[in-house]
C-alpha positions in Angstrom: -25.7 22.5 -6.1 -22.2 24.0 -6.2 -18.9 23.1 -4.5 -16.1 24.8 -2.6 -12.6 23.2 -2.3 -10.3 24.6 0.3 -6.8 24.3 -1.2 -4.7 26.9 0.6 -2.6 24.6 2.7 1.2 25.0 2.4 4.0 22.6 3.2 6.9 24.2 5.1 10.4 23.4 4.1 10.8 21.2 7.2 7.5 19.4 6.6 8.0 15.7 5.8 5.6 16.0 2.9 7.7 18.8 1.4 10.9 16.8 2.0 9.3 13.9 0.1 7.6 15.8 -2.7 9.3 19.2 -3.0 5.9 20.8 -3.5 5.0 23.9 -1.4 1.2 24.0 -2.2 -0.2 20.9 -0.7 -3.1 20.7 -3.2 -0.6 20.5 -6.1 1.3 17.4 -4.8 1.5 15.1 -7.8 -0.2 11.7 -7.3 -0.5 9.1 -10.0 0.2 11.5 -12.8 -1.8 14.6 -11.8 -2.0 17.2 -9.0 -4.0 16.1 -5.9 -6.6 18.8 -6.5 -7.4 17.4 -9.9 -8.7 14.1 -8.3 -11.0 16.2 -6.1 -12.4 18.3 -9.0 -12.9 15.2 -11.2 -14.9 13.5 -8.5 -17.1 16.6 -7.9 -17.6 17.2 -11.6 -18.2 13.6 -12.4 -20.9 13.2 -9.8 -23.4 15.1 -12.0 -24.5 17.1 -9.0 -22.2 20.0 -9.1 -22.6 23.0 -11.4 -19.9 25.4 -10.3 -16.7 24.8 -8.3 -14.8 27.4 -6.4 -11.2 26.6 -5.4 -9.7 28.7 -2.6 -5.9 29.2 -2.4 -4.8 28.4 -6.0 -4.3 30.4 -9.1 -5.8 29.6 -12.5 -2.3 28.8 -13.9 -1.4 26.4 -11.1 -3.2 23.6 -12.9 -5.9 23.0 -15.5 -9.3 21.3 -15.6 -11.6 20.0 -18.3 -14.7 19.9 -16.2 -17.4 22.0 -14.6 -16.9 25.7 -14.5 -14.0 26.3 -12.0 -13.5 29.6 -10.3 -10.5 30.7 -8.2 -10.4 32.7 -5.0 -7.3 33.9 -3.2 -6.7 32.6 0.3 -7.7 35.4 2.8 -7.1 33.8 6.2 -8.4 30.9 8.2 -10.9 28.2 7.1 -14.0 30.3 7.9 -12.7 33.4 6.2 -11.8 31.4 3.1 -15.2 29.8 3.1 -16.9 33.2 3.3 -14.8 34.4 0.4 -15.8 31.4 -1.7 -19.5 31.8 -0.8 -19.3 35.4 -1.9 -17.9 34.3 -5.3 -20.6 31.6 -5.7 -23.4 34.1 -5.0 -22.0 36.1 -8.0 -21.6 33.3 -10.5 -24.8 31.4 -9.6 -27.7 33.4 -8.2 -29.7 30.2 -7.8 -27.3 28.4 -5.5 -29.0 26.8 -2.5 -26.7 24.0 -1.3 -22.9 23.8 -1.3 -20.6 20.9 -0.9 -17.5 21.9 1.0 -14.5 19.7 1.0 -10.8 19.8 1.6 -8.2 19.3 -1.2 -6.4 16.4 0.5 -8.9 13.5 0.1 -8.0 12.4 -3.5 -9.5 8.9 -3.1 -13.0 10.2 -3.4 -15.0 9.3 -6.6 -18.2 10.5 -8.3 -20.0 7.6 -6.7 -18.8 8.6 -3.2 -20.0 12.2 -3.7 -23.4 10.9 -4.9 -23.6 8.5 -2.0 -22.8 11.1 0.6 -25.4 13.5 -0.7 -28.0 10.7 -0.8 -27.1 9.8 2.8 -28.0 13.4 3.7 -31.6 12.5 3.1 -34.1 15.3 2.7 -31.4 18.0 3.1 -33.6 20.1 5.3 -30.9 20.7 7.9 -28.4 23.6 7.6 -25.2 21.5 7.7 -24.4 17.8 7.2 -21.0 16.5 8.4 -19.5 13.1 7.5 -17.9 10.8 10.2 -16.3 7.4 9.7 -16.3 4.6 12.3 -12.9 3.2 13.2 -13.7 -0.3 12.1 -14.8 1.1 8.7 -11.5 3.0 8.3 -9.3 0.1 9.4 -11.1 -2.3 7.2 -10.4 -0.1 4.1 -7.1 1.4 5.1 -5.3 -0.7 7.7 -2.6 1.2 9.6 -3.7 4.6 8.2 -3.1 6.0 11.7 -6.2 8.2 11.9 -7.2 10.1 15.0 -10.4 8.8 16.5 -12.9 10.3 19.0 -14.2 7.9 21.5 -18.0 7.9 22.0 -20.2 5.5 23.9 -21.4 4.1 20.6 -18.0 3.7 18.9 -14.8 5.5 17.9 -15.1 7.9 14.9 -12.9 10.1 12.8 -14.2 13.1 10.8 -14.7 13.1 7.1 -13.4 16.1 5.1 -16.7 17.0 3.5 -19.8 18.9 4.4 -23.1 19.7 2.7 -24.4 23.2 3.7 -27.1 25.6 3.0 -25.4 28.7 1.4 -27.1 31.0 3.9 -25.4 29.4 6.9 -22.3 31.8 6.8 -24.7 34.7 7.2 -26.3 33.2 10.3 -23.5 31.8 12.4 -21.2 33.2 15.2 -18.1 33.6 13.1 -15.8 33.9 16.0 -17.0 30.7 17.5 -16.7 28.9 14.2 -13.1 30.3 13.8 -12.2 28.8 17.2 -13.8 25.4 16.4 -12.1 25.1 13.0 -8.7 26.2 14.3 -8.8 23.3 16.7 -10.5 20.8 14.4 -7.6 18.3 14.9 -8.0 18.6 18.7 -11.3 17.2 19.8 -10.7 17.9 23.5 -10.1 21.5 22.8 -13.3 21.6 20.8 -15.1 19.8 23.6 -14.2 22.5 26.1 -16.6 24.7 24.2 -19.4 22.3 25.1 -18.7 22.6 28.8 -16.5 21.0 31.5 -19.2 18.4 32.4 -19.4 17.3 28.8 -15.6 16.9 28.6 -15.7 14.5 31.6 -18.5 12.6 29.9 -16.6 12.4 26.7 -13.4 11.3 28.4 -15.4 8.5 30.2 -16.9 7.5 26.9 -20.4 8.1 28.2 -21.3 10.7 25.5 -23.0 9.5 22.3 -22.6 11.1 18.9 -26.2 12.1 19.0 -25.8 13.9 22.3 -22.7 15.7 21.0 -24.5 16.8 17.9 -27.4 18.1 19.9 -25.1 20.0 22.2 -23.4 21.6 19.2 -26.7 22.6 17.6 -27.7 24.5 20.8 -24.3 26.2 21.0 -24.0 27.4 17.4 -27.8 27.8 16.7 -27.5 26.0 13.4 -29.2 22.7 12.6 -26.3 20.4 12.0 -26.6 16.7 11.3 -24.0 14.0 11.5 -23.8 11.4 8.7 -22.3 8.1 9.6 -20.8 7.4 6.2 -19.6 4.0 4.9 -17.2 5.8 2.6 -13.8 5.6 4.4 -12.3 7.6 1.5 -13.9 10.7 3.0 -11.8 10.4 6.1 -8.6 9.3 4.3 -6.8 12.7 4.1 -3.2 13.1 3.1 -1.1 14.6 5.9 1.9 12.4 6.2 4.4 10.6 4.0 3.0 7.1 4.8 -0.4 8.3 3.9 1.0 9.7 0.6 2.5 6.3 -0.2 -0.7 4.5 0.6 -2.9 6.8 -1.4 -0.5 6.9 -4.3 -0.5 3.1 -4.5 -4.3 2.9 -4.5 -4.7 5.5 -7.3 -2.1 3.9 -9.4 -3.9 0.6 -9.1 -7.1 2.2 -10.1 -5.5 3.7 -13.2 -4.2 0.2 -14.2 -7.7 -1.2 -13.7 -9.3 1.5 -15.9 -6.7 0.8 -18.7 -7.4 -2.9 -18.6 -11.2 -2.3 -18.6 
């Protein structure tokens, strides 16, 4: 399989992360001695599952890698348009691509073992898309006070993981306008829920909807076989958006490096 990393996010001058780091391109924020994007690429390459990696939003001279073939694509718009551009590149560099791992560039705590674990949890991989979610108690056990946003379901509170496993043909079969709307509001679950219907919003607000019901409603709406993966890997949901998350992640990665040196 191949991988796509979305790295086009920018920090505005008034953004707290920019004030803290002085770095405009979010993926290049230095953490524990290297740009954040490098931790992502190292995890994907080290998994032994990924042949080619396409990075969207960076230039070849922004950073360097000593890993799997890495290709760069300019940012062309929103998430869906950037994914489409990356898929087009993958189809040119690897004619045999069937499955693609898609992840954001702000989850630097992932490791090769986590990548392999997530893919294994996707099972037979017969579905079109697999999406990771992390239960609140799992997140809090691993990252206390990380201040994630959780969606309340009847069977627990969950946050989204920033990784997907998708069939490469999916972008050719989906309603692009619908997906643009859903991804533009990916941080606002109530806005996304409106797409599923008013009755479903009430059910969600009353915590009567289950994850399985939500996934089934989404499948019927977008006409794509999507599966939710309840992952034990809290690192997939530990994205870096705020200064306190930067400090938390930085401390963990620095500790890992010390442990590697001692080993």
